One Martini backbone bead per residue (centre of mass of N, CA, C, O) as a GRO file, in nm:
protein
   86
    1UNK     BB    1   1.302  -4.167  -0.546
    2UNK     BB    2   1.233  -3.946  -0.337
    3UNK     BB    3   1.400  -3.726  -0.466
    4UNK     BB    4   1.242  -3.702  -0.733
    5UNK     BB    5   0.969  -3.642  -0.609
    6UNK     BB    6   1.045  -3.379  -0.458
    7UNK     BB    7   1.132  -3.228  -0.717
    8UNK     BB    8   0.858  -3.235  -0.863
    9UNK     BB    9   0.703  -3.087  -0.639
   10UNK     BB   10   0.870  -2.828  -0.644
   11UNK     BB   11   0.829  -2.761  -0.947
   12UNK     BB   12   0.516  -2.743  -0.924
   13UNK     BB   13   0.504  -2.518  -0.715
   14UNK     BB   14   0.659  -2.308  -0.882
   15UNK     BB   15   0.478  -2.313  -1.133
   16UNK     BB   16   0.215  -2.227  -0.994
   17UNK     BB   17   0.326  -1.964  -0.872
   18UNK     BB   18   0.411  -1.834  -1.149
   19UNK     BB   19   0.139  -1.828  -1.272
   20UNK     BB   20   0.002  -1.646  -1.047
   21UNK     BB   21   0.207  -1.408  -1.076
   22UNK     BB   22   0.186  -1.370  -1.419
   23UNK     BB   23  -0.112  -1.349  -1.416
   24UNK     BB   24  -0.269  -1.073  -1.494
   25UNK     BB   25  -0.092  -0.794  -1.481
   26UNK     BB   26  -0.335  -0.612  -1.632
   27UNK     BB   27  -0.582  -0.551  -1.423
   28UNK     BB   28  -0.633  -0.220  -1.482
   29UNK     BB   29  -0.554  -0.107  -1.778
   30UNK     BB   30  -0.357   0.142  -1.711
   31UNK     BB   31  -0.544   0.350  -1.504
   32UNK     BB   32  -0.466   0.255  -1.214
   33UNK     BB   33  -0.424   0.183  -0.901
   34UNK     BB   34  -0.386   0.031  -0.633
   35UNK     BB   35  -0.601   0.005  -0.380
   36UNK     BB   36  -0.392   0.075  -0.158
   37UNK     BB   37  -0.284   0.332  -0.285
   38UNK     BB   38  -0.557   0.482  -0.320
   39UNK     BB   39  -0.619   0.499  -0.010
   40UNK     BB   40  -0.372   0.666   0.070
   41UNK     BB   41  -0.413   0.910  -0.122
   42UNK     BB   42  -0.708   0.985  -0.020
   43UNK     BB   43  -0.610   1.039   0.269
   44UNK     BB   44  -0.388   1.259   0.213
   45UNK     BB   45  -0.566   1.476   0.058
   46UNK     BB   46  -0.743   1.557   0.333
   47UNK     BB   47  -0.500   1.667   0.466
   48UNK     BB   48  -0.410   1.907   0.727
   49UNK     BB   49  -0.268   2.148   0.877
   50UNK     BB   50  -0.268   2.277   1.172
   51UNK     BB   51  -0.303   2.589   1.331
   52UNK     BB   52  -0.271   2.448   1.618
   53UNK     BB   53  -0.216   2.256   1.902
   54UNK     BB   54  -0.510   2.202   1.980
   55UNK     BB   55  -0.590   2.086   1.703
   56UNK     BB   56  -0.378   1.859   1.695
   57UNK     BB   57  -0.494   1.719   1.976
   58UNK     BB   58  -0.746   1.668   1.854
   59UNK     BB   59  -0.982   1.438   1.734
   60UNK     BB   60  -1.067   1.657   1.497
   61UNK     BB   61  -0.826   1.663   1.335
   62UNK     BB   62  -0.690   1.738   1.014
   63UNK     BB   63  -0.435   1.525   1.080
   64UNK     BB   64  -0.633   1.292   1.102
   65UNK     BB   65  -0.684   1.005   0.913
   66UNK     BB   66  -0.869   0.756   1.007
   67UNK     BB   67  -0.621   0.563   0.890
   68UNK     BB   68  -0.458   0.234   1.000
   69UNK     BB   69  -0.390  -0.019   0.806
   70UNK     BB   70  -0.053   0.079   0.758
   71UNK     BB   71  -0.007   0.288   0.930
   72UNK     BB   72   0.184   0.601   0.947
   73UNK     BB   73   0.422   0.594   0.745
   74UNK     BB   74   0.299   0.628   0.462
   75UNK     BB   75   0.149   0.893   0.527
   76UNK     BB   76   0.390   1.060   0.627
   77UNK     BB   77   0.560   1.026   0.373
   78UNK     BB   78   0.358   1.158   0.171
   79UNK     BB   79   0.343   1.431   0.306
   80UNK     BB   80   0.636   1.504   0.289
   81UNK     BB   81   0.677   1.470  -0.023
   82UNK     BB   82   0.458   1.677  -0.102
   83UNK     BB   83   0.578   1.931   0.073
   84UNK     BB   84   0.905   1.865  -0.031
   85UNK     BB   85   0.895   1.906  -0.318
   86UNK     BB   86   1.006   2.047  -0.629
   0.00000   0.00000   0.00000
């Protein structure tokens, strides 16, 4: 009896999870990006390569994103892809 009860509880948990996962998939109306993606893109757009090494090492560098919520990998990856795309 315990085995059946635990199976029902597991099925209920999976069903509730699937409901919340697949409910309202079109949350943005197909017009915008996810807010996290939008924040990264807006940060990358304002970055510029510094003109010299002293500007690069400065706290006010044009290459400093001042946005580290997701680490530097996504930002560096976007910069590389934008500047080296065909």
